The first five atom37 places (N, CA, C, CB, O) and aatype in JSON, in Angstrom:
{
  "aatype": [20, 20, 20, 20, 20, 20, 20, 20, 20, 20, 20, 20, 20, 20, 20, 20, 20, 20, 20, 20, 20, 20, 20, 20, 20, 20, 20, 20, 20, 20, 20, 20, 20, 20, 20, 20, 20, 20, 20, 20, 20, 20, 20, 20, 20, 20, 20, 20, 20, 20, 20, 20, 20, 20, 20, 20, 20, 20, 20, 20, 20, 20, 20, 20, 20, 20, 20, 20, 20, 20, 20, 20, 20, 20, 20, 20, 20, 20, 20, 20, 20, 20, 20, 20, 20, 20, 20, 20, 20, 20, 20, 20, 20, 20, 20, 20, 20, 20, 20, 20, 20, 20, 20, 20, 20, 20, 20, 20, 20, 20, 20, 20, 20, 20, 20, 20, 20, 20, 20, 20, 20, 20, 20, 20, 20, 20, 20, 20, 20, 20, 20, 20, 20, 20, 20, 20, 20, 20, 20, 20, 20, 20, 20, 20, 20],
  "atom_mask": [
    [1, 1, 1, 1, 1],
    [1, 1, 1, 1, 1],
    [1, 1, 1, 1, 1],
    [1, 1, 1, 1, 1],
    [1, 1, 1, 1, 1],
    [1, 1, 1, 1, 1],
    [1, 1, 1, 1, 1],
    [1, 1, 1, 1, 1],
    [1, 1, 1, 1, 1],
    [1, 1, 1, 1, 1],
    [1, 1, 1, 1, 1],
    [1, 1, 1, 1, 1],
    [1, 1, 1, 1, 1],
    [1, 1, 1, 1, 1],
    [1, 1, 1, 1, 1],
    [1, 1, 1, 1, 1],
    [1, 1, 1, 1, 1],
    [1, 1, 1, 1, 1],
    [1, 1, 1, 1, 1],
    [1, 1, 1, 1, 1],
    [1, 1, 1, 1, 1],
    [1, 1, 1, 1, 1],
    [1, 1, 1, 1, 1],
    [1, 1, 1, 1, 1],
    [1, 1, 1, 1, 1],
    [1, 1, 1, 1, 1],
    [1, 1, 1, 1, 1],
    [1, 1, 1, 1, 1],
    [1, 1, 1, 1, 1],
    [1, 1, 1, 1, 1],
    [1, 1, 1, 1, 1],
    [1, 1, 1, 1, 1],
    [1, 1, 1, 1, 1],
    [1, 1, 1, 1, 1],
    [1, 1, 1, 1, 1],
    [1, 1, 1, 1, 1],
    [1, 1, 1, 1, 1],
    [1, 1, 1, 1, 1],
    [1, 1, 1, 1, 1],
    [1, 1, 1, 1, 1],
    [1, 1, 1, 1, 1],
    [1, 1, 1, 1, 1],
    [1, 1, 1, 1, 1],
    [1, 1, 1, 1, 1],
    [1, 1, 1, 1, 1],
    [1, 1, 1, 1, 1],
    [1, 1, 1, 1, 1],
    [1, 1, 1, 1, 1],
    [1, 1, 1, 1, 1],
    [1, 1, 1, 1, 1],
    [1, 1, 1, 1, 1],
    [1, 1, 1, 1, 1],
    [1, 1, 1, 1, 1],
    [1, 1, 1, 1, 1],
    [1, 1, 1, 1, 1],
    [1, 1, 1, 1, 1],
    [1, 1, 1, 1, 1],
    [1, 1, 1, 1, 1],
    [1, 1, 1, 1, 1],
    [1, 1, 1, 1, 1],
    [1, 1, 1, 1, 1],
    [1, 1, 1, 1, 1],
    [1, 1, 1, 1, 1],
    [1, 1, 1, 1, 1],
    [1, 1, 1, 1, 1],
    [1, 1, 1, 1, 1],
    [1, 1, 1, 1, 1],
    [1, 1, 1, 1, 1],
    [1, 1, 1, 1, 1],
    [1, 1, 1, 1, 1],
    [1, 1, 1, 1, 1],
    [1, 1, 1, 1, 1],
    [1, 1, 1, 1, 1],
    [1, 1, 1, 1, 1],
    [1, 1, 1, 1, 1],
    [1, 1, 1, 1, 1],
    [1, 1, 1, 1, 1],
    [1, 1, 1, 1, 1],
    [1, 1, 1, 1, 1],
    [1, 1, 1, 1, 1],
    [1, 1, 1, 1, 1],
    [1, 1, 1, 1, 1],
    [1, 1, 1, 1, 1],
    [1, 1, 1, 1, 1],
    [1, 1, 1, 1, 1],
    [1, 1, 1, 1, 1],
    [1, 1, 1, 1, 1],
    [1, 1, 1, 1, 1],
    [1, 1, 1, 1, 1],
    [1, 1, 1, 1, 1],
    [1, 1, 1, 1, 1],
    [1, 1, 1, 1, 1],
    [1, 1, 1, 1, 1],
    [1, 1, 1, 1, 1],
    [1, 1, 1, 1, 1],
    [1, 1, 1, 1, 1],
    [1, 1, 1, 1, 1],
    [1, 1, 1, 1, 1],
    [1, 1, 1, 1, 1],
    [1, 1, 1, 1, 1],
    [1, 1, 1, 1, 1],
    [1, 1, 1, 1, 1],
    [1, 1, 1, 1, 1],
    [1, 1, 1, 1, 1],
    [1, 1, 1, 1, 1],
    [1, 1, 1, 1, 1],
    [1, 1, 1, 1, 1],
    [1, 1, 1, 1, 1],
    [1, 1, 1, 1, 1],
    [1, 1, 1, 1, 1],
    [1, 1, 1, 1, 1],
    [1, 1, 1, 1, 1],
    [1, 1, 1, 1, 1],
    [1, 1, 1, 1, 1],
    [1, 1, 1, 1, 1],
    [1, 1, 1, 1, 1],
    [1, 1, 1, 1, 1],
    [1, 1, 1, 1, 1],
    [1, 1, 1, 1, 1],
    [1, 1, 1, 1, 1],
    [1, 1, 1, 1, 1],
    [1, 1, 1, 1, 1],
    [1, 1, 1, 1, 1],
    [1, 1, 1, 1, 1],
    [1, 1, 1, 1, 1],
    [1, 1, 1, 1, 1],
    [1, 1, 1, 1, 1],
    [1, 1, 1, 1, 1],
    [1, 1, 1, 1, 1],
    [1, 1, 1, 1, 1],
    [1, 1, 1, 1, 1],
    [1, 1, 1, 1, 1],
    [1, 1, 1, 1, 1],
    [1, 1, 1, 1, 1],
    [1, 1, 1, 1, 1],
    [1, 1, 1, 1, 1],
    [1, 1, 1, 1, 1],
    [1, 1, 1, 1, 1],
    [1, 1, 1, 1, 1],
    [1, 1, 1, 1, 1],
    [1, 1, 1, 1, 1],
    [1, 1, 1, 1, 1],
    [1, 1, 1, 1, 1],
    [1, 1, 1, 1, 1],
    [1, 1, 1, 1, 1]
  ],
  "atom_positions": [
    [[141.33, 124.7, 132.31], [140.31, 125.67, 132.04], [139.1, 125.51, 131.52], [140.7, 126.42, 131.4], [139.12, 124.61, 130.68]],
    [[137.87, 126.08, 131.67], [136.71, 125.81, 131.24], [136.14, 127.27, 131.17], [135.98, 124.77, 132.11], [136.32, 128.02, 132.13]],
    [[135.55, 127.63, 130.19], [134.66, 128.9, 129.74], [133.09, 128.49, 128.87], [135.74, 129.88, 128.57], [132.86, 128.13, 127.72]],
    [[132.16, 128.78, 130.14], [130.77, 128.28, 129.12], [129.97, 129.76, 130.15], [129.83, 125.89, 129.42], [130.33, 130.7, 130.87]],
    [[128.54, 129.04, 129.51], [127.16, 129.53, 129.54], [127.16, 128.99, 130.6], [126.08, 129.25, 128.54], [127.64, 127.85, 130.61]],
    [[126.64, 129.53, 131.88], [126.09, 129.07, 132.86], [124.52, 127.71, 132.85], [125.86, 130.45, 133.42], [124.21, 126.67, 133.45]],
    [[124.05, 128.44, 131.98], [122.89, 126.92, 131.78], [123.88, 125.83, 131.49], [121.56, 126.95, 130.2], [123.58, 124.72, 131.94]],
    [[124.95, 125.92, 130.87], [125.35, 124.62, 130.14], [126.52, 123.8, 131.74], [126.5, 125.2, 128.15], [126.95, 122.65, 131.72]],
    [[126.71, 124.65, 132.74], [127.6, 124.03, 133.58], [126.87, 122.53, 134.33], [128.03, 125.24, 134.69], [127.62, 121.83, 135.01]],
    [[125.44, 122.11, 134.16], [124.69, 120.72, 134.55], [125.83, 119.77, 133.24], [122.37, 120.75, 134.13], [125.38, 118.63, 133.12]],
    [[126.71, 119.93, 132.61], [126.81, 119.2, 131.38], [128.37, 118.94, 132.28], [126.58, 120.11, 129.55], [128.82, 118.51, 131.22]],
    [[129.16, 118.86, 132.92], [130.13, 118.94, 133.89], [130.32, 117.99, 134.89], [129.99, 119.94, 134.44], [130.5, 118.63, 135.93]],
    [[130.39, 116.52, 135.17], [129.99, 116.68, 136.22], [130.93, 117.34, 137.85], [129.48, 115.46, 136.17], [130.59, 117.53, 139.02]],
    [[132.28, 117.5, 137.03], [133.18, 118.43, 138.31], [132.26, 119.21, 139.06], [134.38, 119.62, 137.72], [132.59, 119.38, 140.24]],
    [[131.05, 119.79, 138.65], [130.14, 121.07, 138.89], [128.72, 120.54, 139.34], [129.99, 122.03, 137.44], [127.86, 121.42, 139.34]],
    [[128.39, 119.49, 139.65], [127.41, 118.9, 139.37], [126.66, 119.88, 141.6], [127.86, 116.64, 138.83], [125.87, 120.72, 142.02]],
    [[127.42, 119.13, 141.99], [127.2, 120.27, 143.39], [126.75, 121.75, 143.82], [128.23, 120.43, 143.84], [125.94, 122.26, 144.6]],
    [[128.24, 122.4, 142.42], [127.92, 123.37, 142.88], [126.53, 123.76, 141.87], [129.17, 124.26, 142.96], [125.6, 124.28, 142.51]],
    [[126.28, 123.56, 140.29], [124.78, 123.69, 140.47], [124.15, 123.37, 141.48], [124.16, 123.13, 139.7], [123.67, 124.4, 141.95]],
    [[123.86, 122.43, 142.12], [123.01, 122.31, 143.21], [123.11, 123.9, 144.15], [123.54, 120.84, 144.1], [122.2, 124.74, 144.12]],
    [[123.95, 124.01, 144.67], [124.33, 125.36, 145.05], [124.08, 126.43, 144.7], [125.2, 125.53, 145.03], [124.02, 127.4, 145.46]],
    [[123.91, 126.45, 143.59], [123.53, 127.6, 143.09], [122.14, 127.94, 142.95], [124.06, 127.7, 142.02], [121.64, 129.06, 143.09]],
    [[121.57, 126.9, 142.66], [120.31, 126.83, 142.72], [119.15, 126.72, 144.0], [120.26, 125.95, 142.02], [117.93, 126.53, 143.99]],
    [[119.84, 126.86, 144.79], [119.51, 126.86, 146.29], [119.76, 128.6, 146.24], [120.71, 125.7, 147.51], [119.02, 129.57, 146.09]],
    [[121.02, 128.41, 146.41], [121.4, 130.37, 147.07], [120.82, 131.27, 145.39], [124.18, 130.85, 147.48], [121.16, 132.45, 145.47]],
    [[120.44, 131.11, 144.7], [119.99, 131.94, 143.18], [121.25, 132.9, 143.09], [118.25, 133.03, 143.23], [122.45, 132.64, 143.06]],
    [[120.56, 134.09, 143.05], [122.01, 135.56, 142.6], [122.08, 136.19, 144.48], [121.01, 137.66, 140.85], [123.04, 136.89, 144.82]],
    [[121.47, 135.99, 145.03], [120.76, 136.94, 146.71], [121.61, 136.59, 147.57], [119.09, 136.48, 147.53], [121.4, 137.04, 148.7]],
    [[122.73, 135.78, 147.41], [123.89, 135.3, 148.65], [124.52, 136.55, 148.93], [125.18, 134.09, 148.17], [124.95, 137.33, 148.07]],
    [[124.57, 136.72, 150.19], [125.09, 138.16, 150.86], [126.53, 137.49, 150.57], [124.58, 138.69, 152.81], [126.75, 136.32, 150.25]],
    [[127.63, 138.73, 150.82], [128.74, 139.1, 150.62], [129.17, 138.19, 151.94], [128.96, 140.69, 150.48], [128.49, 138.12, 152.96]],
    [[130.56, 137.44, 151.7], [131.14, 136.67, 152.72], [130.95, 134.92, 152.54], [130.44, 137.22, 154.07], [130.1, 134.44, 151.79]],
    [[131.65, 134.31, 153.14], [132.15, 132.7, 152.91], [131.03, 131.95, 153.45], [133.65, 132.2, 153.74], [130.57, 132.07, 154.59]],
    [[130.5, 130.92, 152.25], [129.25, 130.32, 152.93], [129.65, 128.95, 152.25], [127.55, 131.06, 152.54], [129.74, 128.63, 151.06]],
    [[129.89, 128.06, 153.71], [130.41, 127.06, 153.68], [129.24, 125.64, 153.21], [131.08, 127.1, 155.02], [128.4, 125.26, 154.03]],
    [[129.39, 124.94, 151.72], [128.02, 124.28, 151.33], [128.16, 122.67, 151.66], [127.67, 124.54, 149.59], [127.16, 121.96, 151.76]],
    [[129.49, 122.16, 151.81], [129.97, 120.78, 152.25], [131.4, 121.27, 152.6], [129.88, 119.46, 151.02], [131.62, 122.49, 152.58]],
    [[132.8, 120.05, 153.06], [133.54, 120.11, 152.86], [134.27, 120.36, 151.61], [133.58, 119.55, 153.34], [135.47, 120.66, 151.57]],
    [[133.42, 120.21, 150.51], [134.26, 120.19, 149.23], [134.15, 120.76, 148.68], [134.37, 119.51, 148.53], [134.73, 120.64, 147.6]],
    [[132.94, 122.37, 149.05], [131.98, 122.8, 148.63], [132.06, 124.25, 149.1], [130.94, 122.02, 148.97], [131.0, 124.58, 149.64]],
    [[133.35, 125.6, 149.04], [132.33, 126.88, 149.46], [132.39, 128.16, 148.6], [132.67, 127.4, 150.97], [133.18, 128.6, 147.77]],
    [[131.34, 128.54, 149.09], [130.58, 130.04, 148.05], [131.4, 130.97, 148.52], [128.73, 130.68, 148.35], [131.69, 130.88, 149.71]],
    [[131.84, 131.84, 147.91], [132.65, 133.41, 147.82], [131.55, 134.14, 147.79], [133.68, 133.84, 146.43], [130.72, 133.51, 147.15]],
    [[131.01, 135.37, 148.24], [130.47, 136.51, 147.9], [131.68, 137.9, 147.49], [129.51, 136.78, 149.17], [132.66, 138.32, 148.09]],
    [[131.32, 138.11, 146.8], [132.8, 138.89, 146.79], [132.11, 140.51, 145.8], [134.47, 137.6, 145.61], [131.69, 140.58, 144.64]],
    [[132.23, 141.49, 146.76], [132.19, 142.51, 146.09], [132.64, 144.0, 146.16], [131.3, 142.46, 145.98], [132.38, 144.7, 147.14]],
    [[133.55, 144.62, 144.72], [134.62, 144.96, 145.16], [134.04, 146.19, 142.83], [136.33, 143.19, 145.79], [133.17, 146.11, 141.96]],
    [[135.21, 146.94, 143.12], [134.85, 147.75, 141.87], [136.22, 147.07, 141.33], [134.64, 149.7, 141.96], [137.25, 146.71, 141.91]],
    [[135.85, 147.05, 140.06], [136.68, 146.85, 138.83], [138.4, 147.26, 138.83], [135.93, 147.75, 137.74], [138.82, 148.41, 138.97]],
    [[139.1, 146.26, 138.67], [140.63, 147.74, 138.45], [140.92, 148.14, 137.65], [141.99, 147.69, 138.65], [140.85, 147.46, 136.63]],
    [[141.35, 149.29, 137.58], [141.58, 150.04, 136.04], [143.33, 149.16, 136.24], [141.49, 152.53, 135.93], [143.74, 148.12, 135.71]],
    [[143.54, 149.47, 136.55], [145.08, 149.45, 137.21], [145.59, 148.0, 136.38], [145.12, 149.28, 139.33], [145.88, 147.3, 137.35]],
    [[145.84, 147.2, 135.24], [146.07, 146.27, 134.41], [147.63, 145.08, 135.09], [146.3, 147.24, 132.88], [147.76, 143.88, 134.85]],
    [[148.64, 146.03, 135.98], [149.01, 145.18, 136.25], [149.01, 144.69, 137.77], [149.89, 145.29, 135.68], [148.65, 145.47, 138.65]],
    [[149.47, 143.2, 138.09], [149.55, 142.79, 139.3], [149.17, 141.4, 138.94], [148.73, 143.57, 140.35], [148.81, 140.88, 137.88]],
    [[149.36, 140.97, 140.14], [150.01, 138.96, 140.69], [149.1, 138.11, 139.79], [149.53, 138.22, 142.87], [147.89, 138.28, 139.66]],
    [[149.85, 137.16, 139.16], [148.44, 135.98, 139.24], [148.55, 135.28, 139.9], [148.0, 135.15, 138.28], [149.64, 134.89, 140.3]],
    [[147.12, 134.7, 140.37], [147.55, 133.86, 141.36], [146.53, 132.49, 140.51], [147.13, 134.5, 143.22], [145.76, 132.4, 139.55]],
    [[147.07, 131.69, 141.47], [146.68, 130.44, 141.09], [146.58, 129.18, 142.43], [147.77, 130.08, 139.93], [147.18, 129.69, 143.38]],
    [[146.11, 127.94, 142.79], [145.63, 127.45, 144.02], [145.8, 125.89, 143.72], [144.06, 127.97, 144.39], [145.46, 125.21, 142.76]],
    [[146.52, 125.54, 145.01], [146.91, 123.75, 145.22], [145.72, 122.98, 145.16], [147.62, 123.28, 146.81], [145.54, 122.18, 144.24]],
    [[144.61, 123.21, 146.36], [143.93, 122.55, 147.09], [142.41, 122.5, 146.73], [144.2, 122.99, 148.26], [141.5, 121.81, 147.18]],
    [[142.44, 123.53, 145.67], [141.1, 124.1, 145.14], [140.96, 124.99, 144.06], [140.5, 124.74, 146.07], [141.67, 125.95, 143.73]],
    [[139.57, 124.35, 143.4], [139.52, 125.09, 141.77], [138.71, 126.11, 142.09], [138.83, 124.18, 140.36], [138.06, 126.04, 143.14]],
    [[138.62, 127.04, 141.38], [137.88, 128.58, 140.91], [136.74, 128.11, 140.2], [138.84, 129.69, 139.8], [136.48, 127.32, 139.29]],
    [[136.22, 128.83, 140.9], [134.14, 128.28, 139.55], [133.81, 129.85, 139.64], [131.93, 126.76, 140.74], [133.54, 130.34, 140.73]],
    [[133.83, 130.37, 138.86], [133.66, 132.67, 138.9], [132.45, 133.18, 138.22], [135.14, 133.8, 137.71], [132.57, 133.34, 137.01]],
    [[131.67, 133.37, 138.58], [130.77, 134.39, 137.85], [130.39, 135.22, 138.3], [129.86, 134.13, 137.4], [130.22, 135.26, 139.52]],
    [[130.04, 136.42, 137.34], [129.72, 137.65, 137.82], [128.07, 137.55, 138.29], [130.07, 138.77, 136.65], [127.32, 136.7, 137.81]],
    [[127.71, 138.39, 139.13], [126.2, 138.01, 139.14], [125.92, 139.75, 138.89], [125.45, 137.07, 140.88], [125.21, 140.17, 137.97]],
    [[126.55, 140.56, 139.8], [126.18, 142.11, 138.39], [127.21, 142.44, 138.05], [125.44, 143.72, 138.77], [128.14, 141.78, 138.52]],
    [[127.64, 143.88, 136.88], [128.49, 144.01, 136.62], [129.61, 143.11, 135.6], [128.57, 144.23, 137.55], [129.29, 141.95, 135.35]],
    [[130.94, 143.64, 135.02], [131.93, 142.97, 134.39], [132.97, 143.43, 134.63], [131.86, 142.86, 133.23], [133.28, 144.52, 135.12]],
    [[133.87, 142.11, 134.08], [134.9, 142.19, 134.24], [135.81, 141.75, 133.3], [134.99, 141.82, 135.14], [135.22, 141.18, 132.39]],
    [[137.47, 141.79, 133.08], [138.05, 140.85, 132.23], [138.74, 140.43, 133.46], [138.88, 141.3, 130.85], [138.75, 141.03, 134.53]],
    [[139.41, 139.14, 133.12], [140.05, 138.25, 133.77], [140.91, 137.55, 132.83], [139.21, 137.45, 134.45], [140.46, 136.68, 132.09]],
    [[142.94, 138.12, 132.84], [143.7, 137.51, 132.3], [143.95, 136.04, 132.6], [144.58, 138.17, 132.41], [143.51, 135.45, 133.59]],
    [[144.59, 135.57, 131.76], [144.89, 134.01, 132.05], [146.09, 133.64, 131.8], [144.13, 133.08, 131.33], [146.76, 134.48, 131.21]],
    [[146.73, 132.38, 132.12], [147.92, 131.85, 131.55], [148.49, 130.54, 132.24], [148.93, 132.92, 131.59], [148.91, 130.69, 133.38]],
    [[148.56, 129.1, 131.62], [149.32, 128.1, 132.07], [149.75, 128.98, 132.91], [150.24, 127.31, 131.24], [149.56, 130.19, 132.81]],
    [[150.79, 128.03, 134.41], [151.97, 128.33, 135.4], [153.12, 128.71, 134.41], [152.41, 126.95, 136.43], [153.89, 129.67, 134.5]],
    [[153.06, 127.59, 133.3], [154.9, 127.67, 132.37], [155.18, 129.12, 132.12], [155.02, 126.8, 130.44], [156.28, 129.68, 132.09]],
    [[153.65, 129.77, 131.87], [153.64, 130.82, 131.51], [154.66, 132.32, 132.4], [152.2, 130.81, 131.45], [155.33, 133.28, 132.01]],
    [[154.19, 131.66, 133.95], [154.88, 132.86, 135.07], [155.96, 132.94, 135.72], [154.28, 133.05, 136.08], [156.85, 132.11, 135.48]],
    [[156.13, 133.81, 136.56], [157.65, 133.45, 136.97], [156.97, 133.85, 138.46], [159.29, 134.51, 136.17], [156.13, 134.65, 138.86]],
    [[157.7, 132.99, 138.94], [157.42, 133.17, 140.31], [157.26, 134.51, 141.37], [158.3, 132.5, 140.72], [158.2, 135.13, 141.85]],
    [[156.57, 134.63, 141.48], [156.55, 136.55, 142.83], [156.38, 135.94, 144.09], [154.74, 138.07, 142.73], [157.15, 136.51, 144.87]],
    [[155.77, 135.12, 144.63], [155.68, 134.6, 146.03], [155.69, 132.73, 146.33], [154.19, 135.29, 146.55], [154.97, 131.96, 145.7]],
    [[156.59, 132.33, 147.35], [155.77, 131.06, 147.05], [154.48, 130.32, 147.8], [156.67, 130.16, 147.08], [154.17, 130.99, 148.78]],
    [[153.78, 129.33, 147.66], [152.95, 128.97, 148.09], [152.78, 129.84, 149.6], [153.11, 127.6, 147.98], [153.69, 130.27, 150.3]],
    [[151.2, 129.95, 149.86], [151.07, 129.9, 151.47], [149.37, 128.87, 151.08], [150.93, 132.06, 152.56], [148.5, 128.85, 150.22]],
    [[149.76, 128.07, 152.53], [148.86, 126.94, 152.58], [147.88, 127.25, 153.76], [149.67, 125.53, 152.79], [147.06, 126.49, 154.26]],
    [[148.28, 129.22, 154.24], [146.7, 129.76, 154.85], [145.51, 130.13, 153.89], [146.89, 131.17, 155.69], [144.35, 129.91, 154.25]],
    [[145.78, 130.7, 152.68], [145.0, 131.16, 151.8], [145.32, 130.31, 150.45], [145.2, 132.67, 151.73], [144.81, 130.76, 149.43]],
    [[145.94, 129.36, 150.34], [145.81, 128.33, 148.97], [146.29, 129.5, 147.94], [143.93, 127.58, 148.56], [145.52, 130.02, 147.13]],
    [[147.39, 129.76, 148.04], [147.49, 130.61, 146.77], [148.93, 130.75, 147.16], [146.48, 132.11, 146.54], [149.57, 130.85, 148.21]],
    [[149.2, 130.72, 145.78], [150.52, 131.31, 144.98], [151.11, 132.38, 144.28], [150.68, 130.81, 144.3], [150.78, 131.94, 143.18]],
    [[151.65, 133.3, 144.03], [151.64, 134.96, 143.01], [152.47, 134.11, 141.91], [152.76, 136.86, 143.81], [153.01, 133.0, 141.84]],
    [[152.32, 134.92, 141.33], [153.12, 135.02, 139.84], [153.3, 136.04, 138.57], [152.67, 134.1, 139.21], [152.35, 136.17, 137.8]],
    [[154.28, 136.62, 138.4], [154.2, 137.64, 137.3], [154.14, 136.7, 136.58], [155.2, 138.72, 137.0], [154.47, 135.55, 136.84]],
    [[153.35, 137.48, 134.82], [153.09, 136.94, 133.87], [153.56, 138.36, 132.78], [151.57, 136.29, 133.99], [152.93, 139.42, 132.81]],
    [[154.37, 138.2, 132.15], [154.7, 139.63, 131.1], [153.95, 139.31, 130.17], [156.26, 139.97, 130.45], [153.1, 140.14, 129.87]],
    [[154.03, 137.59, 129.14], [153.9, 137.69, 127.87], [153.13, 135.65, 127.89], [155.73, 138.28, 126.94], [153.53, 134.7, 128.57]],
    [[152.25, 135.68, 127.12], [151.93, 134.33, 127.13], [150.37, 134.39, 127.67], [153.02, 133.44, 128.09], [149.88, 133.36, 128.12]],
    [[149.68, 135.45, 127.64], [148.57, 135.18, 128.34], [147.6, 135.83, 127.55], [148.61, 135.58, 129.74], [147.89, 136.65, 126.68]],
    [[146.14, 135.39, 127.93], [145.12, 135.71, 127.19], [144.15, 136.19, 128.02], [144.7, 134.73, 126.43], [144.38, 135.97, 129.21]],
    [[143.02, 136.86, 127.75], [141.78, 137.8, 128.57], [140.52, 137.18, 128.27], [141.63, 139.49, 128.07], [140.25, 136.96, 127.09]],
    [[139.65, 136.85, 129.25], [138.28, 136.77, 128.56], [137.75, 137.59, 129.87], [137.52, 135.03, 128.13], [138.07, 137.73, 131.04]],
    [[136.42, 138.16, 128.7], [134.84, 138.63, 129.61], [134.31, 138.72, 130.15], [134.13, 138.62, 129.77], [133.36, 139.42, 129.79]],
    [[134.23, 138.03, 131.93], [133.13, 137.68, 132.65], [132.04, 138.39, 132.7], [133.4, 137.53, 133.71], [132.22, 139.58, 132.97]],
    [[130.99, 138.05, 132.54], [129.57, 138.7, 132.11], [128.67, 137.88, 133.3], [129.01, 138.3, 130.22], [129.03, 137.03, 134.11]],
    [[127.21, 138.55, 133.02], [126.09, 137.94, 133.77], [125.88, 136.65, 133.15], [124.79, 138.79, 133.77], [125.47, 136.72, 131.99]],
    [[126.01, 135.75, 133.52], [125.4, 134.76, 132.02], [126.5, 133.36, 131.99], [125.67, 135.91, 130.05], [126.19, 132.17, 131.97]],
    [[128.02, 134.08, 131.99], [128.91, 132.91, 131.8], [129.32, 132.47, 132.67], [129.84, 132.99, 131.18], [128.53, 132.55, 133.61]],
    [[130.61, 131.77, 133.02], [130.88, 131.3, 134.1], [132.59, 130.82, 133.51], [129.64, 130.12, 134.63], [132.74, 130.69, 132.29]],
    [[134.04, 130.54, 134.63], [134.92, 129.89, 134.14], [135.43, 129.2, 134.89], [135.62, 130.41, 133.61], [135.51, 129.77, 135.98]],
    [[135.88, 128.15, 134.89], [136.86, 127.54, 135.89], [138.47, 127.62, 135.76], [136.54, 126.13, 135.93], [139.12, 127.87, 134.75]],
    [[139.04, 127.26, 137.35], [140.35, 127.54, 137.16], [140.98, 126.78, 137.65], [140.76, 128.56, 137.47], [141.26, 127.0, 138.83]],
    [[141.53, 125.48, 136.99], [142.03, 124.78, 137.98], [143.76, 125.36, 138.28], [141.84, 123.16, 137.5], [144.43, 126.32, 137.92]],
    [[144.01, 123.78, 139.38], [145.38, 124.14, 139.96], [146.72, 125.2, 139.27], [145.94, 122.76, 140.1], [147.46, 126.04, 139.77]],
    [[146.48, 124.39, 137.24], [147.69, 124.93, 136.73], [147.21, 126.07, 135.79], [148.59, 123.82, 135.99], [147.8, 126.58, 134.84]],
    [[146.22, 126.29, 136.2], [146.09, 127.83, 135.95], [146.25, 128.94, 136.09], [145.63, 128.11, 135.96], [145.44, 129.22, 136.98]],
    [[146.89, 130.06, 135.75], [147.0, 131.15, 136.31], [145.72, 132.48, 135.95], [148.42, 131.46, 135.92], [145.19, 132.68, 134.86]],
    [[145.53, 133.1, 137.01], [144.12, 134.24, 136.93], [144.73, 135.48, 137.68], [142.43, 133.62, 137.9], [145.64, 135.66, 138.49]],
    [[143.75, 136.3, 136.98], [144.46, 137.83, 137.41], [142.92, 138.36, 137.4], [145.84, 138.8, 136.07], [142.59, 139.4, 136.84]],
    [[142.07, 137.53, 138.07], [140.5, 138.39, 138.33], [140.77, 140.12, 138.27], [139.75, 137.95, 140.21], [141.72, 140.91, 138.21]],
    [[138.92, 140.12, 138.36], [138.69, 141.56, 138.24], [139.16, 142.7, 138.07], [138.36, 141.82, 138.8], [139.44, 143.55, 138.92]],
    [[139.28, 142.72, 136.71], [140.03, 143.62, 135.37], [139.08, 144.69, 135.21], [140.22, 142.75, 133.74], [137.99, 144.28, 135.6]],
    [[139.03, 145.64, 134.89], [137.71, 146.97, 134.65], [138.6, 146.75, 133.35], [137.51, 148.98, 135.74], [139.81, 146.85, 133.16]],
    [[137.05, 146.25, 132.17], [137.07, 146.58, 130.82], [137.23, 147.63, 129.99], [136.33, 146.31, 130.52], [138.2, 147.46, 129.25]],
    [[136.61, 148.74, 129.81], [136.83, 149.97, 129.73], [136.87, 151.02, 130.92], [136.02, 150.24, 128.93], [137.44, 152.07, 130.6]],
    [[136.34, 150.95, 132.36], [135.9, 151.61, 133.63], [135.8, 150.44, 134.9], [134.35, 152.36, 133.32], [135.47, 149.26, 135.1]],
    [[136.21, 151.34, 135.44], [135.63, 150.68, 137.03], [134.05, 150.99, 136.72], [136.33, 151.72, 138.81], [133.28, 151.77, 136.16]],
    [[134.18, 149.63, 137.62], [132.58, 149.34, 138.07], [132.4, 148.45, 139.37], [131.74, 148.5, 136.82], [133.31, 148.0, 140.07]],
    [[130.7, 148.23, 139.57], [130.95, 147.63, 140.85], [130.52, 146.64, 140.09], [130.32, 148.05, 142.29], [129.86, 146.45, 139.07]],
    [[131.47, 145.67, 141.47], [131.06, 143.57, 140.74], [130.63, 143.57, 142.08], [132.69, 141.88, 140.13], [131.03, 144.11, 143.11]],
    [[129.38, 142.53, 141.65], [129.55, 141.45, 143.02], [129.73, 139.52, 141.81], [127.26, 141.61, 144.53], [129.31, 139.28, 140.68]],
    [[130.31, 138.84, 142.55], [131.01, 137.73, 141.74], [130.53, 136.9, 143.19], [132.99, 137.91, 141.14], [130.33, 137.1, 144.39]],
    [[130.51, 135.95, 142.27], [130.81, 134.4, 142.96], [131.63, 133.17, 142.45], [129.57, 133.77, 143.1], [131.68, 132.53, 141.4]],
    [[132.35, 133.14, 143.87], [133.28, 132.45, 143.47], [133.22, 131.29, 144.09], [134.35, 133.0, 143.56], [133.52, 131.33, 145.28]],
    [[132.89, 130.09, 143.56], [132.87, 128.82, 144.58], [133.84, 127.88, 144.25], [131.55, 128.04, 144.61], [134.16, 127.42, 143.16]],
    [[134.3, 127.63, 145.57], [135.94, 126.55, 145.67], [134.68, 125.32, 145.58], [137.41, 126.61, 147.73], [133.51, 125.27, 145.95]],
    [[135.96, 124.04, 144.66], [136.07, 123.07, 144.54], [137.09, 122.5, 145.3], [136.05, 122.95, 143.52], [138.14, 123.13, 145.22]],
    [[137.11, 121.37, 146.11], [138.2, 120.92, 147.0], [138.85, 120.35, 145.57], [137.8, 119.73, 148.48], [138.04, 120.17, 144.66]],
    [[140.07, 120.08, 145.35], [140.6, 118.86, 144.22], [141.2, 117.08, 144.99], [142.29, 119.76, 143.27], [141.58, 116.18, 144.24]]
  ]
}
């Protein structure tokens, strides 16, 4: 997992194509999925952050998530897979498995200006309200493993 400021993305070789795509799209990409290349997809999500802190943590096998907030702010709970208990088996159609985590997780605040990278071994539960629900616009770049 990586947590850093967007201006530092260029320091991570694995994020080179993501940096180029961000320069191309800026912060104005419309909601939906945008195929950048065979190894990079940009999903633009819009939703209200969730005040309910319960939920299943997700992990992926084939894609790395690079998440960044465009508007709003949210909390993301995260943990290593070893802290989780399987809730659903891996579904290759959505490249996701879901786990429950009762203890052993941390929380990061995602704001405009920072980003988080979740590798296949990282469980994450995004979209959580910090204090109260608010509208969120978020980029999730998917990098093929």
